[in-house]
C-alpha positions in Angstrom: 0.0 0.0 0.0 1.1 3.5 -0.7 2.5 5.7 2.1 -0.5 7.9 2.9 0.9 9.5 6.0 1.1 13.0 4.5 -2.6 12.7 3.6 -3.8 11.6 7.0 -6.3 14.5 7.5 -8.1 14.1 4.2 -8.1 10.3 4.6 -9.7 10.4 8.0 -12.1 13.1 6.8 -13.2 10.8 4.0 -13.6 7.9 6.3 -15.9 10.0 8.6 -17.7 11.1 5.5 -18.6 7.6 4.5 -19.9 7.0 8.0 -22.0 10.2 7.7 -23.4 9.2 4.3 -24.3 5.8 5.7 -26.1 7.6 8.6 -27.8 9.9 6.0 -29.1 6.9 4.0 -29.9 4.6 6.9 -31.6 7.0 9.2 -32.9 9.4 6.5 -31.5 12.0 8.8 -30.9 15.5 7.5 -27.3 16.6 6.8 -27.4 19.6 9.2 -28.1 17.3 12.2 -25.4 14.9 11.1 -22.9 17.8 10.8 -23.8 19.1 14.2 -23.4 15.6 15.7 -20.1 15.1 13.9 -18.7 18.5 15.1 -19.8 17.8 18.6 -18.1 14.3 18.6 -14.9 15.4 16.8 -14.5 19.1 17.6 -11.2 18.5 19.4 -9.6 16.5 16.7 -7.3 18.6 14.5 -6.9 15.9 11.9 -10.3 16.4 10.3 -11.1 18.8 7.4 -14.4 20.2 8.6 -14.8 22.4 5.6 -14.4 19.5 3.1 -16.7 17.3 5.2 -19.4 19.9 5.4 -19.2 20.8 1.7 -19.3 17.1 0.6 -22.1 16.0 2.9 -24.2 19.0 2.1 -23.7 18.4 -1.7 -24.6 14.7 -1.3 -27.7 15.6 0.7 -28.8 18.2 -1.8 -28.1 16.0 -4.9 -29.3 12.7 -3.4 -32.0 12.3 -6.2 -29.4 12.9 -8.9 -26.9 10.5 -7.4 -29.6 7.8 -6.9 -30.6 8.3 -10.6 -27.0 7.7 -11.6 -27.0 4.4 -9.7 -30.3 3.4 -11.5 -28.7 4.4 -14.8 -26.0 1.9 -14.0 -28.7 -0.8 -13.4 -27.8 -1.1 -9.7 -30.7 -1.9 -7.5 -30.7 -1.2 -3.8 -31.2 -4.9 -3.2 -28.0 -5.7 -5.1 -25.7 -3.8 -2.7 -24.8 -3.3 0.9 -25.6 0.1 2.4 -22.0 0.8 3.0 -21.2 0.2 -0.7 -24.0 2.5 -1.6 -22.5 5.1 0.7 -19.1 4.7 -1.0 -20.8 5.0 -4.5 -22.6 8.2 -3.3 -19.3 9.6 -2.2 -17.6 8.8 -5.5 -20.4 10.0 -7.7 -20.5 13.3 -5.8 -16.8 13.7 -6.2 -17.0 13.0 -10.0 -19.8 15.6 -10.2 -17.7 18.2 -8.3 -14.7 17.5 -10.6 -12.3 18.6 -8.0 -10.3 15.3 -8.0 -9.0 13.3 -10.9 -11.1 10.2 -11.8 -8.5 7.6 -11.1 -7.9 9.2 -7.7 -11.6 9.0 -6.8 -11.7 5.4 -7.8 -8.6 4.6 -5.9 -9.9 6.3 -2.8 -13.3 4.5 -3.1 -11.6 1.2 -3.4 -9.5 1.9 -0.3 -12.7 2.9 1.6 -14.4 -0.2 0.4 -11.6 -2.4 1.7 -11.7 -0.7 5.0 -15.5 -0.6 5.6 -17.1 -3.3 3.5 -16.7 -7.0 2.9 -13.5 -8.3 1.2 -15.0 -8.6 -2.3 -16.9 -5.3 -2.4 -14.0 -3.4 -3.9 -14.6 -5.4 -7.2 -18.2 -4.3 -7.2 -17.3 -0.6 -6.5 -14.6 -0.7 -9.2 -16.9 -2.2 -11.8 -19.6 0.3 -11.4 -17.3 3.4 -11.1 -15.7 2.4 -14.3 -19.1 2.1 -15.9 -20.1 5.5 -14.5 -17.0 7.1 -16.0 -17.7 5.6 -19.4 -21.3 6.8 -19.3 -20.3 10.3 -18.4 -17.7 10.8 -21.1 
């Protein structure tokens, strides 16, 4: 694995973001209350990029219908995936839409998150559908 030590803050922030997206999808909780909860729980931690977390979670919440439609366009049914995999796909599609990161970097980070949070074979599922997504959006 690559040495990611110099990216510790953004890595941790993305990991918390996946957990927040999971909470957003599972509890159907609004982004503002998740943001407040996150800040309360992690306010003393200096290794979290609150601005990025806030921007990403707010964007995902506001564009949830568009992101869900993208999954449907890829012929992915909710019954075909775990909620954590759906959370990772929401993260990735939102990042692709924002176009602030390079496509391969988004996929690489999504695979890393999948290996950390999901079952051992989920990264293949994530990789397949993110590749399809990229091809559809070109």
